[in-house]
C-alpha positions as CSV (number, residue, x, y, z in Angstrom):
1,M,-77.3,65.5,191.9
2,A,-79.1,63.8,189.0
3,K,-78.2,64.6,185.5
4,R,-81.0,66.1,183.3
5,D,-81.4,64.4,180.0
6,G,-83.5,67.1,178.3
7,P,-87.1,68.2,178.6
8,S,-89.4,66.4,180.9
9,A,-92.3,64.3,179.5
10,V,-94.7,67.1,180.5
11,L,-92.7,69.7,178.7
12,K,-92.4,67.5,175.6
13,G,-96.2,67.0,175.7
14,E,-96.8,70.8,175.9
15,I,-94.4,71.4,173.0
16,A,-96.3,68.8,170.9
17,R,-99.6,70.4,171.9
18,L,-98.4,73.9,170.9
19,A,-97.1,72.6,167.6
20,R,-100.5,71.1,166.8
21,V,-102.2,74.4,167.7
22,D,-99.8,76.3,165.6
23,R,-100.5,74.0,162.6
24,L,-104.2,74.4,163.1
25,Y,-104.0,78.2,163.3
26,G,-102.0,78.2,160.0
27,Q,-104.6,76.0,158.3
28,I,-107.4,78.3,159.5
29,L,-105.6,81.4,158.3
30,D,-105.0,79.7,154.9
31,L,-108.8,79.1,154.6
32,I,-109.7,82.7,155.1
33,R,-110.4,84.6,151.9
34,E,-108.9,87.8,153.1
35,T,-105.2,88.7,152.7
36,I,-103.5,88.4,156.1
37,Y,-100.0,89.0,157.0
38,V,-98.4,89.7,160.4
39,T,-95.2,91.3,161.4
40,D,-93.3,91.5,164.6
41,K,-92.6,94.8,166.2
42,N,-89.6,95.3,164.0
43,G,-91.6,94.9,160.8
44,T,-90.3,91.3,160.1
45,I,-93.0,89.3,158.3
46,I,-93.9,86.2,160.4
47,V,-97.3,85.2,159.0
48,Y,-98.5,85.3,155.4
49,N,-101.6,83.4,154.3
50,K,-102.5,81.7,151.0
51,E,-104.9,84.4,150.0
52,S,-102.1,86.9,150.2
53,E,-100.1,84.6,147.9
54,R,-103.0,84.4,145.5
55,M,-103.8,88.1,145.4
56,E,-100.2,89.4,145.3
57,G,-98.6,86.6,143.3
58,L,-95.9,86.2,145.8
59,C,-94.6,83.1,147.7
60,K,-94.9,82.9,151.5
61,D,-91.5,81.0,151.7
62,D,-89.8,84.0,149.9
63,L,-91.4,86.6,152.3
64,L,-91.2,85.1,155.8
65,G,-88.4,86.6,157.7
66,K,-88.1,89.6,155.4
67,K,-88.6,93.2,156.5
68,E,-92.0,94.7,155.6
69,E,-90.3,97.6,153.8
70,E,-88.4,95.2,151.6
71,V,-91.6,93.8,150.3
72,Y,-94.1,96.7,150.4
73,P,-92.5,100.0,149.4
74,L,-95.1,102.7,148.7
75,T,-95.3,104.7,145.5
76,D,-94.3,107.9,147.3
77,G,-91.1,106.3,148.5
78,M,-92.3,105.7,152.0
79,S,-92.5,102.1,153.3
80,F,-95.7,100.5,154.7
81,Y,-93.7,99.9,157.9
82,G,-92.8,103.5,158.2
83,A,-96.3,104.8,157.3
84,V,-98.5,102.2,159.1
85,T,-96.9,99.5,161.2
86,S,-94.6,101.7,163.2
87,K,-97.5,104.2,163.8
88,V,-99.8,101.4,165.1
89,M,-97.0,100.1,167.3
90,R,-96.1,103.6,168.6
91,T,-99.7,104.7,169.3
92,G,-101.3,101.4,170.2
93,E,-104.3,102.5,168.0
94,P,-105.6,100.4,165.1
95,I,-105.9,101.8,161.6
96,R,-109.1,100.6,160.0
97,N,-110.3,100.6,156.4
98,Q,-107.5,102.7,154.8
99,Y,-106.7,102.9,151.2
100,Y,-103.1,102.4,150.1
101,R,-101.1,101.8,146.9
102,Y,-97.9,100.0,146.8
103,L,-95.5,98.3,144.4
104,L,-95.0,94.6,144.6
105,P,-91.4,93.2,144.0
106,N,-92.5,92.2,140.5
107,G,-93.2,95.9,139.8
108,R,-97.0,95.6,139.7
109,L,-98.9,98.5,141.3
110,T,-101.5,97.3,143.8
111,N,-104.4,99.2,145.3
112,F,-106.0,97.9,148.5
113,I,-108.0,98.7,151.6
114,F,-106.4,97.5,154.8
115,S,-106.8,97.5,158.5
116,S,-103.8,97.2,160.9
117,Y,-104.1,96.2,164.5
118,P,-101.6,96.2,167.3
119,F,-101.2,92.9,169.2
120,L,-99.3,92.3,172.4
121,R,-98.4,89.0,173.9
122,T,-101.7,89.3,175.8
123,G,-103.7,89.8,172.7
124,L,-105.3,92.7,170.8
125,L,-105.0,96.0,172.4
126,P,-108.4,97.5,173.5
127,P,-110.2,99.7,171.0
């Protein structure tokens, strides 16, 4: 039986292609002049674009991997995750054009209009 020395050339090529696509998507998100951040189903922040950094005065490197409720507590004591993300994940229904207020880690009160959409591995859930 032949010993396997790691991924095949085809697999290595696919990994390189996916890395290029990932970098391209990151660059595109950073060019969009809307704040965009994405969490996984547990509320862990996995995407945070440059416009979010600019508007909120926070650093992406400090936020990636943190739980949403650590970063976005609401003024009424409820977290954004508890009020929005978990609801969208539970119902599968998007929330569009909603007003919210929240405190940033620096103590600044922020008002914003947001939309939140559930995505699955296969893409956006149907409307």
